[in-house]
C-alpha positions as CSV (number, residue, x, y, z in Angstrom):
1,M,-31.8,-49.0,-41.5
2,N,-32.7,-45.7,-39.8
3,I,-30.4,-44.0,-42.3
4,I,-32.7,-45.2,-45.3
5,W,-35.7,-43.3,-43.6
6,F,-33.7,-40.2,-43.5
7,L,-32.2,-40.4,-47.1
8,L,-35.2,-41.8,-49.0
9,P,-37.3,-38.6,-48.6
10,I,-34.2,-36.5,-49.5
11,A,-33.7,-38.4,-52.6
12,L,-37.3,-38.3,-53.7
13,A,-37.4,-34.4,-53.1
14,M,-34.3,-34.0,-55.0
15,G,-35.7,-36.1,-58.1
16,G,-38.9,-34.1,-57.9
17,G,-37.0,-30.8,-57.9
18,F,-35.1,-31.9,-61.1
19,L,-38.3,-33.1,-62.7
20,A,-39.9,-29.8,-62.0
21,A,-36.9,-27.8,-63.2
22,F,-36.9,-30.0,-66.7
23,V,-40.8,-29.5,-66.9
24,F,-40.4,-25.7,-66.5
25,A,-37.6,-25.6,-69.2
26,A,-39.3,-27.6,-71.6
27,R,-42.4,-25.5,-71.3
28,S,-40.6,-22.3,-71.6
29,G,-39.1,-23.2,-75.0
30,Q,-35.7,-24.1,-73.8
31,Y,-35.5,-27.2,-76.1
32,D,-37.3,-26.0,-78.9
33,D,-34.3,-25.4,-81.6
34,L,-31.4,-27.5,-80.8
35,E,-29.7,-27.2,-84.3
36,T,-29.7,-23.6,-85.2
37,P,-27.4,-22.2,-82.5
38,A,-24.8,-24.7,-83.3
39,H,-24.9,-24.0,-86.9
40,R,-25.1,-20.1,-86.6
41,M,-21.5,-19.8,-85.7
42,L,-20.4,-21.2,-89.0
43,L,-22.5,-18.9,-91.0
44,D,-20.8,-16.0,-92.7
45,E,-22.0,-12.3,-91.5
46,E,-23.4,-9.9,-94.0
47,P,-20.8,-7.3,-95.0
48,G,-22.9,-4.3,-93.7
49,R,-23.7,-6.0,-90.4
50,A,-20.2,-6.8,-88.9
51,K,-19.9,-5.3,-85.6
52,G,-16.6,-4.0,-84.1
53,R,-14.7,-4.1,-87.2
54,A,-12.9,-1.2,-88.6
55,K,-14.0,0.3,-91.9
């Protein structure tokens, strides 16, 4: 029974920490646009803007 009094505050602190990290990420715009980065790799590059390619 004594272990519960030890683990309960640790679990609550960890949960609060993860909640604070999520709120910080959501407010800083981490989750604003989830679709565009996944589709960006499928788009063709413009011919003049290709980097690292020999001419």
